[in-house]
C-alpha angles and dihedrals in degrees: 000000000000114000094201145007105204118205136143088267096050088048091049093053097032094234132137097231127032092222117124120200093223122237105255123188110249093352107070110080141163094278095051093046094049095044092048093051093043088052090061100264130085125272117209137178138187113258089224092063086083118061134206099036092246089067090051092055090046090052092052091049091051093048093048090049091053101047136028091196122101117281133184142217127207115219123191104220103194124107094259089072105077091175099060098103093048092045091053095047094048092049092049092047089057096046103254107178103202136040127192116198127199142174100019149021114326095195098114094042090052093049096048096040093052090055086063096041091250122141129234129211119188126209110236135172100186144028096254094061092040092056091048094054091043088056089049089057103260114169092220145335133244105222104213107199138179112296096042123129120244114009099009124186121240099234125086113248087232087068104025099058098049089041092056091042091062092066109019127089094186126081119279119217114200119223131179132062097017118137103123132059092240088064090054090052090049092051091050090051089053092055105271119136095201145001137233113216120194119149094049090062093055086072092057130116090236095055108104096208127120113287090237089063091053091046090051090055091053095045099042127095129208088262089062092066118093134176117241135180091191093088104055107350089255118091108270132178117238139160110270097242122172089260092053089049090050098051096038128225101270130081114253107270094248095052090046091050092049092045092051096044113098093222096053103026097094092053100041100043095064090045092054090048092052092048090050094049090053093052092048091048093053093047095047097049105038138019114263138155085236092075121168111167120181114220142140134234091265088083085094091074097043107099104158147024111250138165117269090250091052091049091053092048091049094048092049093047091049090047092052091049092050093050090050091050091051091050089056090062090068129203101254 
């Protein structure tokens, strides 16, 4: 068993393994965060998993009392999130070491986090956005490629990571389609200095989602994942359940027209997000025929439900085996 995987990102965060347990809406909880960080990686969660805000502050206090290792919070930084300033302040007040920003400009988060010595990673799907956040002072980017769960990027990780590497001086964290250690080794070979793993942790003992959701992760194949705009208005990867097949994967034409129109966009976009969050929440927490389960293509290599610690051990063991196998190929 490897004791450490040393990269610029693991050095930056002072962790043994550059493997982030990704912040997943409704899935990431206190137990997953603590177990991930205690396993040598970094556990993270979306601030909006805890509502009202008092529950969010309580969750951070509990997490920080259970582990001295670095932990992270994901903050949505677009205008639809009216809580973002409060979420940031509370996390900083309680010593959160890492922030992950998504769906907007991270400028304020970067400025405030750096005052506390905290680090900021920004979700990106292309080089243009990556260069912008690097210029703002981001400590790294999370390259969200095709195959990811939730709001997946359109570009293959095989292209996205080396493409970003050509112009970035900050660490690149690969995200999308990672549920086996061989995938981590591949991402490192492409130029990543860490990975963000989401879908694999849905099928964990610590995840407090309905058992049918976990079972669906284990039983699904990559072909069962489809992209839909029906959930949040932005393309998102979900399991193709009978309900998803029934409602289709496109926004109704009227909502799409209102969302795209410059006069109504700012009012309709937050409404679509709220509607999507409600449908995901209902599906994740109780069985229903209206089932919308977020997941990525990596479901194909998830065969069992393990503890978070066991998942980390398995990923690290698989990574080590893959690196050894590559070394056997030689360079003659």
